[in-house]
N, C-alpha and C positions, 0 to 999 in steps of 0.2 A: 473592222470589228468582227470578231468571231461570234456567231450566234451560239448562245448557250441557254438551253431550256432545261426545265426540271419537272419531274413528277414527284409529288410529296405527299403520299397518303399517310393517314393516321392508322396505326395497326389495331383498330378497335373492332374489326370485323373482316369479312372477306373483301376481295377486289370486286366491287360492283360494277354494273354496266356504265353508270355515269363516270366513275373513276377511270374505267378502261378507255372510254371515249376521250377523256381529257389527256390520258397518257398517250393515246394514239395521235391526237392533234399535236401535242408537244413534240413527240417523236418525229412525226412527219415534217414539221417546221424545221427541226434541227437537220434532218436528213436532206431536205430541199436546199438548205443554205449552206451545206457542208460544215455544219456546226457540231456541237456536242450535246448529248442528251444525258442528264444526270438523274439518278434515282436516289431519293432521300426519304428516309423513314422518320416521320415526325411523332416520336413516341414519348413526348414529354408528359402525356396524360398517364401517369404511372399506374393509376387505379384501373383504367380501362384497357391499356395496351397489353397485348399478349403475344407470346412467341408463336402461338398457333396462327394468329392473324398475320404476323410477319411472314410466316411460311406460306400462308395462303396468297398473299400479295406477290411474293417472289415466284411462286408456282404459276400464278395467273399470267404474270409478265412473260415467263419462259414459254408457256403454252401459246401465247399470242405472238411470240417471236419479236416482242418489243425489247430488243437488246439495248442495254445502257452502256455508255462510254465510261462513266465513273459512278462509283457507289457499289452497293448501297451505303449511304452515310446514315448514322443514327444520332439523333439529337441528344439522346441520353449519354452519349459518349463525348458531348461537347459542352457539358455544364461549366467546366472551368473557363472556357472561352466566353460563354454567356455572362459568367460572374465578372470577367474583366470589363465587358461592355457595360454592364449595369453600373459598375463602379465609376466607369468613365462618364456615364450620363449623370451620375450623382455629383461627381467633381466639377462638371461643367455647368451645373444648375439646370440641366435638362430633365432631371428626375428628382423625386423627393420621397421621404418616408412618411407613410400615412399610418396613424395609430387608431383610426376609426374602427370601433367594434362592429362586429357582425350585426348586433342588435340595432346600433344607430343607423347602419346602412339600410337595414330592412325597414325601419321606421321612416327613414327619408324617402325610400322608394314608395311606401304606402301613401305617404302624404302627397307626393308628386302625382301618383296615379288618381288619388282622390280629387286633386285640383286639375286633373286632365292635362298634366304637364308631362313632357318627355322625361322618363326616368334617367337620371344621370347623377354622377358624383358632383357635389356642391363646392368642392375645393376647399373644405375646411382646413386641411393640413398643408395647402399649397404654399403658403407663405411662412411656413415654419410652425411646428407644433411641439409643445412640451410633452415628453413621454409621461404617461400616467404613473409609470413606475420604472425602475432601473431595468427590469427584464420584460417590459411590456412588448407584446408581439407587434409587428408592423409588416405592412406590405410596401412595395415600392412602386410609385406611379410615375408615369411619363408626364412631364409638364407640357401639355399641348399648347401651341400658340392660341391666344385669345382673340386674335383679329386676323384679317386676310382670308384667303381661300386656298383650297387645294384643287388643282385641275388635273383630271385624269384623261389623257388622250387615249381612250380605249380603242384597241384595234378592231373590235367588233361593234361596240356600242357608240363609238364616237366620243365627242367631248362631254365629260360629266364633271360638274362643279359641285364642290363641297365647301360650305362655310365653316371656318374653324370654330365659330361660336356654337356650332351644332355638335362639336366633338368634345367629350369630357376627357379627363385625365385617366387614361386606362391604366390598369395594373400591369406592370411588366415583370414583377417578381412576387411570388406568393410569400406568405409569412414563413414558410420553411426554406425559403431562398431559391426555390426552383423557379426557372423562367416560365413565363406564360407564352402562348402561341404567337402573339404579335411581336414579341421581342425575339424569340428564337428564329422565327421565319425571316425576319429582317437581317439579323446577323448572318444567317446562312446564305441568303440570297446575295449579300454583299461579299462575304468571304468567298463564295463559290463563283463570283463574277457572272451571275445570271443576268442575261440581257433581255430575256422575254419570259414573262410569267403568264402561262395559259392555264386557267383554272375555272371552276364553276362560278356562276354569277352570284352564288350565296356568299362569296367572299368580297363582293364589291364594296360593302360598307367597311370592311377592314382596310381597304386600299389606302384611303387618305390618311388614316392613322399610321400605316406602315411607311408611307411616303414621308410623313413628318418625322418619324424616328430616323429614317435614312438620312434626311437632310440634317438632323441634329448630330449625326455621326459624320457628316461631311461626305456621304456617299451619293452617288448618282442612281436615282431610282431606275429600275428596269422598265421596259414597255409592258403594258398589261393588256390581256385579252380575256374578257370574262364570258365564258361559254354559257348560253342559256340551259336551263334544266331539261330533263327528259320527262315527258308526261306518259302516263298509261293511256290505253285506248279510251278510257272514260274521262280523259281530260285532267286527271289528278296526278300529283307527283308520283313518279314510278316508285313502287314499294314492293314488299313481299307479297302483298295481296294480288299483284299482277302476274305472279308466277315466278319464273326464273329471273333473278336479278344478279346472282353471283356468276362471275365469268366461268368458274370451274363447274358450275351446275350445267352450263350449256355444253361443256365437254361431256359431262355424264349423260346428257340427253342426246348425244350423238352429233353434235355440230362440229364442223371443221373450223379451225381458227381463222382461216382465210375468209370464210363466209361471214363470221361474226365481225371481223375487221371491216370488211366490205360494207356490211350493214351499218356499223357504227359511223364510218366516215360519211355516209349519206344522211345521218341524223343531223340535220341542220346545215349541211353543205351539199352543193351540187355542181356538176359541170355539164351544162346543157341537159339533154335528156338521158345521158349515159347512166346506166344502172350498175354495170359490172366493171370493177376496177382491179387490176392487178396491183401488187404492192408498188412495183415500179411506177405505174401510172399514178397511184395516189401521191407518191413522192414528187412526181413531175408536175402534177396539176393542182395539188392542194395549196391553198393560201388561207391563213386564218382570217384575213380581212374579208374573205367571201362567206364566212359563216353567218348564218342568219341571226338576226337579233331576237326573233321569237322562239319560244320553246318548241321542241320537236315531239311528236307522238310516236311511241313504240308500237310497231306492228309485227306481231309474231308470225303472221302468215307470210309477210314479205321476207323475213329472215329465213323461214322454212323454204321458200322458193329459191333464195339464194344458195342455201345449203344443198339443195337438190342439184342446182346448177354446178356447184363446185365438185360435188361427188361425181357427177357425170363427166365433167370436163378435165378434172385433175388426172395426173398420171396414176395408173394403178399402184405403182410402187409407193407414191405419197399417200394415197388413201389407205393402203395396206398398213403403213406405219401407225396410223391413227386407229384403224379397225382392230388391230391386235389388242389394244387396250380393252375394247368392248367384248371381244371374245374371251379374254382372260377373266372378265367379270362374271361370265357365265360358265367358268370352269373349263374352258377350251384353250389348250396350248397349241398355237398354230405352227410352231416351229417344226421343221423336218425331224423325224426320228429314224434311227437306223433300223429299228425292228419292224416298222410298219409304214405303209404309204400315208403320207399326209399331203393333201393338195397344196401346191405353191400358193401362198396367200394373195400374191398380186394377180394370180390367174383367177382366184375366187372373186376378187374385186372386179376384175375385167368382165367377168361373167354376170356380176350383180349390179354394176354401175347404173344401168338404165332403169333399175326397178326399185330404188331405195331413196327416200327423202332424208333419212338420217342413218348414222352408223349403227345406232341401236337396232333399227329396223333391218339393216343389212346383216348385222351379226345374228339376229334371230332367224333370218331367212337362210343363213348359211350353216346352221347347226348340223343339218343332215349330212353335210360333207365330212364332218369330223366325228360324229357320234351316231350310233345306231339308234333308230326310233323304236319305241316299244310296240306300237300298233299302227296300222294303216288308218288313215282318215276313213271313217266309216262310210260316208256317202261315196267318196271316191273309189273305195274298194268295191262296194256293191255294184257300181256302174262299170268298173273297168277290170276288176279281178274276178272273172267268171269263166264258165266252161268255154265260152266262145274265144276268150283271150288265151287260153292255155296253150294251144299250138305255137302261137307266136312267142310267148314267154319261154317255152321250152327250147324252141329253135334259136332264140336270141342267146339263151344261156350257153347253148352249144357253140354258137359262132364266137361269142365273147371269149370263151374258154380257150378257143383255138387261135385267137389273134396273136400274131407275132409281135406286133407294134401297137402298144396301148396308147393311142393318140386319138384326138377327135375325128380326124378324117377316116381312118380304118373303122372306127365305131360307127360313123355315119353310113359307111358303105355296108356294114353288117346289118344295120337296121333296114336300109333300102333293099338289100338282097332278101331279107326275111319277108318284107312286104311283097316283093315280087314273087317269091316262091309260094306264098299263100294266096296270091291274087287279091290282096288287100290294099286299100289306100294307106298312105304312110301314116296318117293320124290314127288309124285303127291299131297300128302296131306301136307307134311312139307313145301314145297316151297310157296304155297299160304298163309300158315300160317305165314311164315317168312315175306313176303311182307305185310301182314295184320298188324302185330304187330310192325315191325321195319320201314316200309315205303319203304324198298328196298330189294335187293336180297342177301345182304351179312350181316352175323351176326355170332356170335358163334353158337355152336350146339343149335338146336331149342328148346330142352327141357330146357337148361340152359337160353337161351334167354327169353323164356316165363316166367320162374320163376323169373328172375331178374326184368323184367318189372313189375311184381306184378299182382295179380288177377284182381283188379279193372281196372287198365290200360289195361290189356290184353283183358278183356271183352268189354271194351269201344271201343278198336281199332278193335276188331272183328265186333262190331256193325257198326262201321264206314266202314269197308270193305264190309260188307253185303249191306249197303246202296249204296256204290259205285257200286257194281255188279248190284243191282236192277235198279240204275239210268242209267247204260250204257249197259245193256243187250237188 
């Protein structure tokens, strides 16, 4: 048997963290077993589904690197197929037309609630009903078995038993003929040969209904694994009030996709005490049967720690590809230009990797490499750009202008030579230089900083610093 899993989001909003974890688990299970991973867009809710949400889901999947082998398939393009199946269920007696009005159903529900009974359809039209009129609207209900039980051998929760007497006759087609979720998902899973359905445990109560429909169609139900929900740090279900819950919001906040995937795989699953997993390790070690039955709590600090780890340990080229987006958001084009020096982005990353927790932070800390600052940090300038520093700044400008090779090592030697010539410690020369070229007191090593700024910018900023010293001495 070829393993075939699917991720089937409804396009009524962005790709949220819970959905992303479900997609990841489904993707990992398919990859581990050499199977296929299918993306299906369940857009039968025509009022709430939007093209914007579809794009957000596809964008989130692409950013996370969860490539799908088939799809995306759209349920709205399969209405003819659902119509055939609905008619088949009617013809075989597994479904029937229900003419009950909305008012009757609401009254029925209110009476059941008053009597502390479980709200459910009472089967009035189950054995045949006379239409109130020739053009009376109707829905189509599935004729659920009235005896026996449905056993779900859940890969996470274990054996779960549902009595058919607890399941009413659910609607499978609305009065306008469009299929409902429980019908369309069953047809899709059967047609697409889905072998394993990994989804949130909020769908567990749908599973016995779907199994009964599959059996009525003569299809073999897939294996199910219902993943517990994700809770916020306050123990309540994760929602917007807990901060970033959209996958793409994490991108905008400067997280690497690998960090988010690593964090999500550890939400409810573990392998010993290991915290950091490469994608290959996730595929090798993950098994949905090892997912915890209990809900997991979202810990933003842990995610931030992982992100810092991935920024520090990933290749500069990889980080640069993602950093470019954040530089663009603040109006910086990091691509090389023929007319002026721009520091190679991967070298900027290499210089900054040890000192940033997010790419937003790295981008903000790297602005001075690309854009001139308007003024020096006031405290830094008062301490470092003064009469005592002027000889060093003047000599550094002269040495930098004369350098034949603009590279970190010659720049470092020029700084050392200036300190020796003036009889100063290296810090007494390097720190005024740092303030002069960066505007503040924090930067990567000074030789790398000056190199990345470029000769023309470095000389111009030294001129600016000397002018500041002269004006304020």
